[in-house]
C-alpha positions in Angstrom: -0.3 0.2 0.3 1.9 3.2 -0.6 1.8 6.3 1.2 -0.6 9.3 0.4 0.2 12.5 -1.9 1.1 15.4 -0.3 -0.9 18.5 -0.6 2.1 19.9 -3.0 2.2 16.9 -5.2 -1.2 17.0 -5.8 -0.8 20.5 -6.1 1.8 20.0 -8.9 -0.5 16.9 -10.8 -3.0 19.5 -10.7 -1.1 22.5 -12.5 0.0 19.9 -14.9 -3.2 18.5 -15.6 -4.8 21.9 -16.0 -1.6 23.3 -18.4 -2.1 19.9 -20.6 -6.2 21.7 -20.8 -5.1 25.3 -21.2 -2.7 24.0 -24.7 -5.6 21.5 -26.1 -8.0 24.9 -25.6 -5.4 27.5 -26.7 -4.7 25.2 -29.6 -7.9 23.4 -31.0 -10.4 26.0 -29.4 -9.6 29.5 -29.0 -6.7 30.4 -31.1 -5.8 27.7 -33.9 -3.4 28.1 -35.6 -3.3 30.1 -38.9 -0.1 28.6 -40.5 0.2 24.9 -39.8 -2.7 22.3 -38.8 -3.7 22.2 -35.3 -3.1 18.5 -35.0 0.8 19.5 -35.7 0.2 22.3 -33.0 -1.0 19.9 -30.6 1.6 17.2 -31.1 4.2 20.3 -30.4 2.6 21.1 -27.3 1.2 18.6 -25.4 3.0 15.3 -26.5 6.0 16.5 -24.2 3.6 17.3 -21.3 2.2 13.3 -21.6 5.2 12.1 -22.0 5.9 12.1 -17.6 2.9 10.0 -17.4 5.4 6.8 -18.1 7.2 8.1 -14.9 3.5 7.9 -12.7 4.3 5.1 -10.6 7.0 7.6 -8.7 5.0 11.0 -8.5 7.9 13.1 -7.7 10.1 11.8 -11.0 6.6 12.5 -12.9 6.8 16.0 -11.4 10.2 16.3 -12.2 9.6 16.0 -15.5 7.0 18.3 -16.0 9.2 20.6 -13.9 12.1 20.6 -16.3 9.3 20.7 -19.2 7.9 24.0 -17.6 10.0 26.0 -18.0 9.6 25.5 -22.1 5.9 26.2 -21.6 6.7 29.5 -18.9 9.1 30.7 -21.9 6.4 30.8 -24.2 3.9 32.1 -22.1 6.2 34.9 -21.6 7.1 35.3 -25.2 3.3 35.6 -26.3 2.0 38.2 -23.4 4.5 40.4 -25.2 3.9 39.8 -28.5 0.3 38.4 -29.1 -1.9 40.9 -27.4 -4.8 39.1 -27.8 -3.0 35.6 -27.1 -2.2 37.5 -23.2 -4.9 35.6 -21.2 -4.1 31.9 -22.0 -0.4 33.2 -21.7 -0.7 34.5 -18.7 -2.6 31.9 -17.3 0.2 29.5 -18.8 3.3 31.9 -17.1 0.5 30.6 -13.9 0.0 27.3 -14.1 3.9 26.6 -14.8 5.2 28.9 -11.3 2.6 26.7 -10.0 3.6 23.8 -10.7 7.6 24.4 -10.2 6.8 25.7 -7.0 4.7 22.6 -5.6 7.4 20.4 -6.7 10.3 22.8 -4.8 8.2 22.3 -1.7 7.8 19.1 -2.3 11.1 18.8 -1.9 12.1 16.9 1.5 15.1 18.7 2.3 18.1 17.0 5.0 18.6 19.4 8.4 21.3 20.7 8.3 24.3 19.8 10.2 24.9 23.8 12.1 21.1 23.3 13.7 21.8 21.0 16.0 
């Protein structure tokens, strides 16, 4: 029997799922790409977020990989905020979700007590 997930990991998983849903809504519904087919945009944005699910048995490892990938989505969100005023809201949500994801990952790290604390 496995131990229950900590609150920080649950927040991280929720942010991960929301980031996937945002990509689908963004490129399939809100602002479909004009120059490439929708399925290519979805493949580029969603498939990388699905790959860490292969490590879902080890939630810490899966969230670590999503956190690393989240850096790309953070940069993408910042770039879209500046370059595309009509896509500013989904981009801001993307930035906030990646910050929440990375913050949850960092908060969930178990730290060793420092030797000077004892």
